[in-house]
Residue, then its C-alpha position, 0 to 999 in steps of 0.5 A: m500500500t502506497e503512504t501519500t495520495s497520487r494527486l495531492a501527496l495527502p499522508l494515508i493513515m497505515a493499519g495499526q498506525a499508532q498517532k493517526e491523529i499525526t498524520h490525519n493532522e498533516a493530511l489537514a494541513l496539505i488539504d489547506l494548503g492545496v484546497g482553494a489556495a491563494a498563492q502571494q507569488a509564483g516563481l520565487n525561488t527562496p523562501p521568505v525571510a518571515p511568511a504568516p502562517g497560511q501564506c503561500w508561494i509557487v515554488g520556482d524551478a531552482p528552489t534553495g534553503s528549504w525549498t530545495g528538492q521542491a521546483r514547482a510545487l504550492a509551498g505553504w507555511t505552518d505553525a509547523g514549518w513549510r508544508f508542500v503540495p506538489a503540481s499536478a495537472g489542473l491544480t489551480v492557483w489564484l495569485v495575490d501579486q497578479q490578480l490572475w490565475a495559476v493553472c499546473d499544466g501537468s510541467a510548468w505552471v500557466v499564468g492567465d490564461q483562460r480557456c473555454a469554448r465560448v463565452l456567454i451572457g446572458g445565455q447569449a453567446v458573444l464569443g466563439a472560435r475565431q473566425p476566418a480572414v474576412a477580405a478588405p472593401t475594394g472593386g464597385t462602380v462608386v467608391d465611398a472613401e469615408a465607408r471603406a475607411a469605416i470597414t478597414a478600421l473596423t475589420a483591423r479592430l476585429v483582427a487586434h482583438g483575435l477574432i478573426a484572422a489577418 
């Protein structure tokens, strides 16, 4: 039997184990750290000097000091010292300093990207998949410079927002 859970590395109570409350309390401390997590900052390699209990950080790729060996983990300070939740695909953390979500893709933290199939407001789709390019206005027997300028400006804005291809 394994000693920890596969995703959050929570300690499991073994059959016949003495002082089960220690293992149980450690699991609760890790759940408190990793569920609904909010980190002060991402990519920090050196542990902060005076963390407050409950504060968390996403460890960088080259950690030092008491974070050595915990690259990309979620590090949280508790009354008993540092606790670590390993980064696993889908782990989502709110970054306090940037006011953005960070999501672990299984090998790295992706900050600020939001993925969805479409955006609905009041049940009405307002954004969907990117559409193909719109041809610039050409030809015709009457050239209306103001209308062409307006269409060109609208097209440029749609391209700039990534809603249509260039």
